C-alpha positions as CSV (number, residue, x, y, z in Angstrom):
1,M,132.8,103.8,133.6
2,S,131.3,101.4,136.2
3,K,131.0,97.6,135.7
4,E,127.2,97.9,135.7
5,L,127.2,100.3,132.9
6,K,129.6,98.2,130.7
7,T,127.5,95.0,131.5
8,G,124.3,96.9,130.5
9,I,125.8,98.0,127.2
10,V,127.0,94.5,126.4
11,V,123.6,93.1,127.2
12,V,121.8,95.7,125.0
13,I,124.3,94.9,122.1
14,I,123.7,91.1,122.5
15,L,119.9,91.5,122.5
16,C,120.0,93.6,119.3
17,L,122.3,91.1,117.6
18,G,120.1,88.3,118.7
19,Y,116.9,90.0,117.3
20,W,118.7,90.7,114.0
21,G,120.0,87.1,113.8
22,F,116.6,85.6,114.5
23,N,114.9,87.7,111.8
24,F,117.8,86.8,109.4
25,L,117.2,83.1,109.9
26,K,113.5,83.6,109.2
27,G,114.5,85.2,105.8
28,Q,114.0,88.8,106.7
29,N,116.9,91.2,106.2
30,L,116.4,94.2,108.5
31,L,119.3,96.2,107.0
32,E,117.9,96.2,103.4
33,T,114.5,97.7,102.8
34,T,114.7,98.5,99.1
35,S,113.1,95.4,97.7
36,R,110.4,95.1,95.2
37,V,107.3,93.0,96.1
38,F,105.3,90.9,93.7
39,Y,102.4,88.5,94.2
40,V,101.5,85.2,92.7
41,E,98.3,83.2,93.0
42,Y,98.3,79.4,93.2
43,D,95.7,76.6,93.8
44,N,98.4,74.5,95.4
45,I,101.9,75.6,96.4
46,Q,103.3,72.0,96.7
47,G,105.2,72.6,100.0
48,L,106.6,76.0,99.2
49,N,107.6,77.8,102.5
50,K,108.0,81.2,103.7
51,A,111.7,82.2,103.2
52,S,112.1,79.9,100.1
53,I,114.5,81.3,97.5
54,V,113.4,83.0,94.4
55,T,115.6,82.7,91.3
56,I,115.8,84.2,87.8
57,N,117.9,82.2,85.4
58,G,119.4,80.3,88.4
59,L,120.5,83.5,90.2
60,Q,119.0,84.0,93.6
61,V,117.2,87.3,93.5
62,G,114.9,87.2,96.5
63,R,112.7,85.2,99.0
64,V,109.2,84.2,99.6
65,S,108.1,86.7,102.3
66,E,104.5,85.6,103.0
67,I,101.9,83.0,102.0
68,T,98.2,83.7,102.8
69,F,94.8,82.7,101.6
70,N,93.1,84.9,99.1
71,T,90.5,87.1,100.8
72,D,88.3,87.5,97.8
73,P,85.2,85.4,98.1
74,A,85.2,84.5,94.5
75,K,88.7,83.0,94.8
76,R,88.1,81.1,98.1
77,G,90.9,78.5,98.8
78,K,93.5,80.0,96.5
79,L,96.8,80.9,98.0
80,V,98.6,84.2,97.4
81,V,102.4,84.1,97.6
82,K,104.2,87.5,98.3
83,I,107.8,87.6,97.0
84,S,110.4,90.2,97.7
85,L,113.1,90.7,95.1
86,D,116.3,92.4,95.9
87,N,117.5,92.7,92.3
88,D,116.5,95.4,89.9
89,F,116.2,92.9,86.9
90,E,113.3,94.1,84.8
91,F,110.8,91.6,83.2
92,S,107.3,91.9,81.9
93,K,104.0,91.3,83.7
94,N,103.5,88.2,81.4
95,S,106.5,86.5,83.2
96,I,105.8,83.2,84.9
97,A,106.5,82.4,88.5
98,K,107.1,78.6,88.6
99,I,107.3,76.4,91.7
100,Y,109.9,73.7,91.2
101,S,111.5,71.0,93.4
102,T,115.1,71.7,94.4
103,S,116.0,68.1,95.3
104,I,114.7,64.5,95.6
105,I,114.5,64.9,99.4
106,G,112.2,67.8,99.1
107,G,112.2,71.6,99.3
108,E,110.6,73.8,96.9
109,S,111.7,77.0,95.4
110,L,110.2,79.6,93.0
111,A,111.8,80.6,89.7
112,I,110.7,83.5,87.7
113,I,110.8,82.8,84.0
114,P,111.1,86.2,82.4
115,S,109.1,87.1,79.4
116,Y,110.7,89.4,76.9
117,D,107.6,90.2,74.8
118,D,106.4,93.8,74.3
119,G,104.2,93.7,77.4
120,E,104.4,96.2,80.2
121,I,107.3,96.0,82.7
122,A,106.3,94.5,86.0
123,V,106.4,97.0,88.8
124,S,106.2,96.4,92.6
125,G,102.8,95.3,93.7
126,D,101.9,93.5,90.4
127,F,100.5,89.9,90.2
128,L,102.6,87.4,88.1
129,V,101.3,84.2,86.4
130,G,101.8,81.2,88.6
131,K,102.6,77.6,87.5
132,V,103.7,74.5,89.4
133,E,106.3,72.1,87.9
134,S,105.6,68.5,88.9
135,D,108.3,66.9,91.1
136,I,110.3,63.8,90.1
137,F,107.9,61.3,91.9
138,T,104.8,62.7,90.2
139,S,106.4,62.6,86.7
140,V,107.7,59.0,87.3
141,G,104.2,58.0,88.4
142,E,102.6,59.6,85.4
143,T,105.1,57.8,83.1
144,L,104.5,54.4,84.8
145,N,100.6,54.6,84.9
146,P,100.1,53.4,81.3
147,L,102.5,50.5,81.9
148,K,100.6,49.6,85.1
149,T,97.4,49.6,83.1
150,K,98.7,47.4,80.4
151,V,100.1,44.9,83.0
152,E,96.8,44.8,84.8
153,R,95.0,44.0,81.5
154,A,97.5,41.3,80.7
155,I,97.0,39.7,84.1
156,I,93.3,39.6,83.9
């Protein structure tokens, strides 16, 4: 085997590994294609990103794969979040997909809160109910607003 052929084979292998690594860092696993896809609609995603983790009861089960605007003219401005789950855990269509803050610094994740009622089991392609949990700064601000109002009244 000539040196040129060996060099060519090494270059092709490096390019393939580079392509796989780049997609892996973007949150796409090219080796696993058996994931279920669900959609969630939000008015505001509070900084949720593509490739953010999706958890069920604290266990990572998938990733956010796409965030787009709703194309329906009646729902203009709403965001549709596409999530891919790698786990076969079953939950009903009434389950809630809640965006929550993972730390004080920032970073949002999505948690599926399973509903165990007698509703239909969610299948790939279904829409889940979306909710947003307020972050720590918003909740502190909401707690201090009544105090601020009282102080302002006492000063005036």
